[in-house]
C-alpha positions in Angstrom: 6.7 17.1 19.0 8.9 13.9 19.1 7.2 11.0 17.7 6.9 7.8 20.1 6.7 4.4 18.7 4.9 1.3 20.0 7.3 -1.6 20.2 6.6 -5.2 21.3 3.4 -4.2 23.4 4.0 -0.8 24.8 4.5 2.9 23.7 8.1 3.6 24.2 10.9 5.7 22.7 11.0 8.0 19.8 12.0 7.1 16.2 15.5 8.2 16.7 16.1 6.5 20.0 15.0 2.9 18.9 17.9 1.0 17.4 17.7 -2.1 15.3 20.9 -4.3 16.0 23.3 -4.2 13.1 23.3 -8.1 13.0 19.5 -8.1 12.6 18.2 -10.6 10.1 15.7 -8.0 9.1 18.4 -5.7 8.0 20.6 -8.1 6.3 18.2 -10.3 4.5 15.0 -8.3 4.4 13.2 -10.7 6.8 10.3 -8.3 7.6 6.7 -7.8 6.6 4.7 -4.5 6.9 1.5 -2.5 6.2 0.7 1.0 5.2 -2.5 2.3 6.6 -4.1 5.6 5.9 -5.5 7.9 8.7 -7.4 11.1 7.9 -7.8 14.2 10.1 -11.3 14.5 11.3 -13.0 16.6 14.1 -9.8 17.1 16.0 -8.9 13.4 15.7 -8.5 10.7 13.0 -10.4 8.2 11.0 -8.2 5.1 10.1 -9.3 3.6 6.8 -9.9 -0.1 6.7 -7.8 -1.1 9.5 -9.1 -4.7 10.1 -8.5 -5.3 6.4 -4.8 -4.1 6.6 -4.2 -6.2 9.7 -5.8 -9.2 7.9 -3.3 -8.7 5.1 -0.3 -8.2 7.6 -1.2 -11.7 9.0 -1.3 -13.2 5.6 2.2 -11.7 4.8 3.9 -13.0 7.9 2.2 -16.3 7.6 3.4 -16.8 4.0 6.9 -15.3 4.4 7.9 -16.9 7.7 5.5 -17.4 10.7 1.8 -17.0 11.8 2.3 -14.3 14.5 -1.2 -14.0 15.8 -0.5 -15.9 19.0 2.3 -13.3 19.8 0.6 -10.3 18.6 -3.3 -10.3 18.4 -5.3 -8.2 15.8 -6.9 -6.4 18.9 -3.5 -5.5 20.2 -2.1 -4.2 16.9 -5.3 -2.3 16.3 -5.2 -0.7 19.6 -1.3 0.1 19.0 -2.3 1.9 15.6 -4.9 4.0 17.6 -2.4 4.8 20.4 0.4 6.1 18.2 -1.9 8.5 16.7 -3.3 9.7 20.0 0.0 9.9 21.9 1.6 11.8 18.9 -1.3 13.8 17.7 -0.5 12.8 14.1 -4.0 12.9 12.4 -3.4 13.2 8.9 -0.9 10.2 8.8 0.5 7.0 7.4 0.7 4.3 9.9 3.3 1.7 9.6 3.0 -1.8 11.4 6.3 -3.6 10.8 7.3 -7.1 11.9 10.9 -7.9 11.7 13.6 -10.4 13.0 16.2 -9.1 15.5 19.8 -10.1 16.2 20.4 -13.7 15.2 23.0 -13.2 12.3 24.7 -15.1 10.7 22.4 -17.5 9.0 19.2 -17.7 7.0 17.3 -19.8 9.7 14.5 -18.0 11.4 13.3 -18.2 15.0 9.9 -17.3 16.1 11.4 -16.1 19.4 13.3 -13.4 17.4 10.3 -11.7 16.0 9.4 -8.1 16.9 6.7 -5.6 16.0 6.9 -1.9 15.8 4.1 0.5 15.1 4.7 4.1 14.1 2.9 7.0 12.4 4.3 9.7 10.3 2.8 13.0 8.9 1.8 12.1 5.3 -0.9 14.0 3.7 -2.6 12.5 0.4 -1.4 13.9 -2.9 -4.2 15.4 -4.9 -2.1 15.3 -8.2 -4.0 15.8 -11.5 -1.8 13.1 -13.3 1.5 11.5 -13.7 3.8 10.1 -16.3 4.9 6.5 -16.0 6.9 4.1 -18.0 7.2 0.3 -18.2 9.8 -1.3 -15.9 12.6 -3.6 -17.0 12.0 -6.3 -14.5 8.9 -8.4 -14.5 6.4 -9.0 -11.6 5.1 -12.7 -11.9 4.3 -15.3 -9.3 6.7 -17.8 -11.0 9.6 -16.0 -9.8 8.5 -13.8 -6.8 5.9 -13.9 -4.0 3.5 -11.4 -5.3 0.6 -11.2 -2.7 2.6 -10.1 0.3 4.2 -6.9 1.5 7.7 -8.1 2.4 10.5 -5.7 2.9 12.9 -7.4 0.8 10.9 -7.4 -2.3 10.7 -3.6 -2.3 14.2 -3.4 -3.7 13.0 -4.0 -7.2 10.4 -1.2 -6.7 12.8 1.4 -5.5 15.2 0.3 -8.3 12.6 0.7 -11.0 11.3 4.0 -9.8 14.7 5.4 -9.7 15.3 4.3 -13.4 12.0 5.9 -14.4 12.9 9.2 -12.8 16.3 9.3 -14.6 14.3 9.0 -17.7 12.1 12.0 -16.8 9.0 10.1 -15.7 7.3 10.1 -12.3 7.1 6.4 -11.8 7.1 2.9 -13.3 4.9 -0.2 -13.8 5.6 -3.9 -14.1 4.5 -6.4 -16.7 4.2 -10.1 -16.1 6.1 -12.8 -17.9 3.4 -13.0 -20.6 3.7 -9.3 -21.5 0.4 -8.2 -19.6 0.2 -5.2 -17.3 0.7 -6.2 -13.7 0.9 -3.3 -11.2 2.8 -0.1 -10.5 5.7 0.5 -7.9 3.8 -0.1 -4.8 0.4 0.5 -6.5 -2.2 -1.1 -8.4 -3.4 0.0 -11.8 -6.7 0.5 -13.6 -7.4 1.4 -17.1 -10.7 2.8 -18.6 -12.4 2.3 -22.0 -15.8 3.4 -23.0 -16.7 4.1 -19.2 -15.7 0.5 -18.1 -12.8 0.0 -15.7 -10.2 -2.7 -16.4 -7.8 -3.9 -13.9 -5.5 -7.0 -13.8 -6.7 -10.1 -11.9 -4.9 -11.1 -8.6 -2.6 -13.6 -10.1 0.5 -11.6 -10.4 -0.2 -8.6 -8.2 -0.6 -7.4 -4.5 -4.2 -7.5 -3.4 -4.4 -3.8 -2.7 -6.9 -2.4 -0.2 -7.4 0.6 -2.2 -7.8 -1.4 -5.4 -10.5 -3.5 -3.5 -12.1 -0.2 -2.5 -12.4 0.9 -6.0 -13.9 -2.5 -7.1 -16.5 -2.0 -4.2 -17.5 1.5 -4.8 -17.4 1.9 -8.7 -21.0 0.7 -9.0 -22.0 3.7 -6.8 -20.8 6.0 -9.5 -22.4 3.9 -12.3 -19.1 2.2 -13.5 -18.6 -1.5 -14.5 -15.4 -3.1 -13.6 -13.7 -6.1 -15.4 -10.8 -8.0 -13.8 -8.9 -9.4 -16.8 -5.5 -9.7 -18.5 -4.4 -6.4 -20.2 -1.7 -6.9 -22.9 0.9 -4.1 -22.9 0.3 -3.5 -26.6 -3.5 -2.8 -26.0 -2.6 0.6 -23.9 -3.5 2.9 -26.9 -7.0 1.3 -27.0 -7.7 2.8 -23.6 -9.3 6.3 -22.7 -7.5 6.8 -19.4 -5.8 5.1 -16.5 -5.0 5.6 -12.9 -3.0 4.1 -10.0 -4.4 3.2 -6.6 -2.7 2.7 -3.2 -2.9 3.5 0.4 0.1 6.0 0.1 -1.2 7.7 -3.0 -5.0 7.2 -2.8 -6.2 7.4 -6.3 -4.0 9.3 -8.9 -4.8 9.7 -12.6 -2.1 8.7 -15.2 -1.6 11.1 -17.9 0.9 9.3 -20.0 2.3 5.8 -20.3 5.6 5.5 -22.3 4.9 8.8 -24.1 1.3 7.7 -25.0 -1.0 10.4 -23.7 -4.5 9.5 -22.7 -7.5 11.7 -23.6 -9.1 12.0 -20.2 -8.6 11.9 -16.4 -12.3 12.3 -15.6 -12.9 8.9 -14.2 -9.9 8.7 -12.0 -10.7 12.3 -10.7 -14.4 11.2 -9.9 -13.1 8.1 -8.0 -10.6 10.1 -6.4 -13.0 12.6 -4.9 -15.5 9.8 -3.9 -12.8 7.9 -2.1 -11.6 10.9 -0.2 -15.2 11.5 0.9 -15.4 8.0 2.1 -12.1 8.2 4.1 -13.6 11.4 5.7 -16.9 9.6 6.8 -19.0 11.6 4.3 -20.6 8.4 2.7 -22.7 6.7 5.5 -22.8 3.4 3.5 -19.1 2.9 4.2 -18.9 3.9 8.0 -17.9 0.4 8.9 -14.6 0.9 7.1 -13.5 3.6 9.5 -12.0 3.4 13.0 -12.2 6.7 15.0 -9.3 7.9 17.1 -10.0 10.6 19.6 -7.5 13.3 20.8 
């Protein structure tokens, strides 16, 4: 089935039929902001996970990077668009991508609110149930003193793809960033947790993206009897920890087996949280039903 896209207010053409102008400011300068939203297949339809929270972050990103767009595209409209692209295309186990971008206004770095567009698409993207990955430290640093850290801006992802490619050339699966003080910041498009003596540690929000899955873990950890501390974690302290895991919408929760050739002794807590998170996204935990937006065939 060809996948239709919601564009500027209506379900329209397929991915391949929609064109972005070659002189687009979004294409040339990275003037775009986006979200990644998880939908799980459920009873013939889908459950979208924490849709309202994702849209709240999308508005935060656009407001901080260029303009507030709520008067042009309302939260209710974008929420309905996310539901519609799933229903029209019957893509139930999927990754939804709303993206706000600037159209044909080249040359120049001056932006016009009249040139803003919004597209919503959904792609088949099952969750990865990996038992663990190997990661290495990135060369570049992630720090609010030289980058806007708390938004999902398209231009900023260049450093993520750069560092992931470098990590894979070295034989690792992925990379993670430090801040300018040598503390662990976050992964490539993901947040990170480390575990010591059954206590979860994760960096504070100073130099990282406020991840939705990260926030989910902060909220659900107590259900499984885990304590969480948000504090700076020096890179040099990695050997002091028992295990680690990444969190993110695209990846869910994935245990980390090894950081820079340091092997952790366990992946148990990461796997326990992974299973509980998956149960929540499938509506199996009544306490968190308010996080789920159903989409019927």
